[in-house]
Structures are given as structure tokens and as C-alpha cells.
C-alpha positions in Angstrom: -5.4 -9.5 8.6 -6.1 -6.2 6.8 -3.6 -3.6 8.0 -4.6 0.0 7.9 -7.9 -0.4 6.0 -10.4 0.7 8.7 -10.3 4.5 8.3 -13.9 5.0 7.3 -14.7 8.6 6.6 -11.3 9.9 7.8 -11.4 13.4 6.2 -9.8 15.2 9.2 -11.4 18.5 8.0 -8.9 19.1 5.2 -11.7 20.2 2.8 -11.8 16.8 1.0 -15.0 16.1 -0.8 -14.3 12.4 -1.5 -15.6 10.0 1.1 -13.5 7.0 2.1 -13.8 4.1 -0.3 -13.1 0.6 1.0 -10.1 -1.1 -0.6 -10.5 -4.9 -0.7 -7.6 -7.2 -1.2 -8.7 -7.8 -4.8 -8.8 -4.0 -5.4 -5.2 -3.6 -4.0 -3.9 -6.5 -6.0 -5.6 -5.1 -9.2 -4.1 -1.7 -8.5 -0.6 -3.1 -8.1 -1.0 -5.1 -11.3 -2.2 -2.0 -13.2 0.6 0.1 -11.8 3.2 -2.5 -13.0 1.5 -2.7 -16.4 1.6 1.1 -16.7 5.3 1.2 -15.9 6.0 -1.5 -18.4 4.0 0.4 -21.0 6.1 3.5 -20.5 3.3 5.7 -19.0 5.6 7.0 -16.2 7.0 10.6 -16.2 10.7 11.5 -16.4 10.8 11.2 -12.6 9.4 7.7 -12.7 5.8 8.4 -11.4 2.4 8.4 -13.1 0.8 11.7 -14.0 -2.7 12.4 -12.8 -3.9 12.3 -16.4 -2.5 8.7 -16.9 -4.0 7.6 -13.6 -7.4 9.0 -14.5 -7.3 7.7 -18.1 -5.6 4.3 -17.6 -5.6 3.1 -14.0 -8.9 4.2 -12.6 -11.2 3.1 -15.5 -9.7 -0.4 -15.4 -9.8 -0.5 -11.6 -13.4 0.8 -11.4 -14.6 -1.7 -14.0 -13.8 -4.5 -11.6 -14.3 -2.9 -8.2 -17.4 -2.9 -6.1 -16.3 0.5 -4.7 -15.5 3.0 -7.4 -12.3 5.0 -6.7 -11.3 8.6 -7.5 -7.9 10.1 -8.0 -8.0 11.2 -4.3 -8.7 7.6 -3.3 -5.8 6.5 -5.5 -3.4 9.0 -3.8 -4.4 7.8 -0.4 -3.8 4.2 -1.3 -0.4 5.1 -2.7 0.4 6.7 0.7 -0.8 3.5 2.4 1.5 1.3 0.0 4.4 3.6 0.8 3.8 3.3 4.5 3.7 -0.5 4.3 6.8 -0.6 2.2 8.6 1.6 4.7 7.6 -0.6 7.6 8.9 -3.7 5.8 12.1 -1.9 4.7 12.8 -0.8 8.2 12.2 -4.2 9.6 14.6 -5.8 7.1 17.3 -3.1 7.5 17.4 -2.7 11.2 16.8 -6.2 12.5 19.1 -9.1 11.9 17.5 -12.5 11.4 14.8 -11.4 9.0 14.7 -12.4 5.4 12.5 -12.3 2.4 10.8 -15.3 0.7 10.5 -14.3 -3.0 8.2 -17.3 -3.8 5.8 -16.8 -0.9 6.4 -13.0 -1.0 6.7 -12.6 2.7 9.1 -11.7 5.5 10.7 -14.7 7.1 12.3 -15.2 10.5 12.6 -17.8 13.2 10.1 -17.9 16.0 12.9 -16.6 18.4 13.6 -13.6 16.1 9.9 -12.7 15.9 9.5 -13.1 19.7 12.4 -10.7 20.3 11.2 -8.2 17.7 7.6 -8.2 19.1 8.9 -7.8 22.7 11.0 -4.7 21.7 8.2 -3.3 19.4 5.5 -3.6 22.2 7.8 -1.9 24.7 8.5 0.9 22.2 4.8 1.3 21.4 3.8 1.8 25.1 6.5 4.3 26.0 
């Protein structure tokens, strides 16, 4: 299941000139690998993030060489927001709900069927209020 990747052309009138570029699972995984490599190589700023220059000179050329859908810096920023949103969802799930764990080998959230059922029951009720 692809979460949050169906926002084709979602400019919302903010003066953006870039059109939406599809992010495949391979694109996302490649971007994460490139980000990890950039961090290991010391390309991050004093605050721990990558500068626009480093993204445009290191990350995007490598990503676009292997992607069917070339990405811009704006596409990169949008994907970083998406990653942060996904991280925050998992983090909230782990912090605020007992019975959840993390499988470092499978790299996934774990819980018993009963815990998932209770979580989904509460989540669905909350979503419809």
C-alpha cells in the first residue's frame, strides 16, 4: 500500500511552478540511501540538515540518473515533508499506545491482533468525529 502518494498536481495555488512528480518505492528507497550516504560523508550543515546546494549537487543528480520521473529541489522538499509526516505518525503510535513494538530486522511496527483491533477501533471513531 502506498500511503500519501496520490497527490497529482497538488499545487494549491501557492505559485509553485513545479508539477507533481510521482515517487515510486524505488525512488523513495534511493533517496533515503542517498540521504544516509550524504550524512556519513559529512555533507550536512551545523544544524544537521543538507543545504540546497548539496541536495542539488549530490542528491538530485544521483536520484534523477535512476528515476523515471526526474525530481527538482521542490519535489525533494515535498518528499522530505512526507517522510517527516510518516515518521511522526509512527512515533505517535509507538509513544501513545502500549502493546506496539518495532521489529528492527523486518523494519516494521509489531503488535498482537488484539492491540491492532483496539487501535483501529479508536482511530476510526476519532476520524469520524
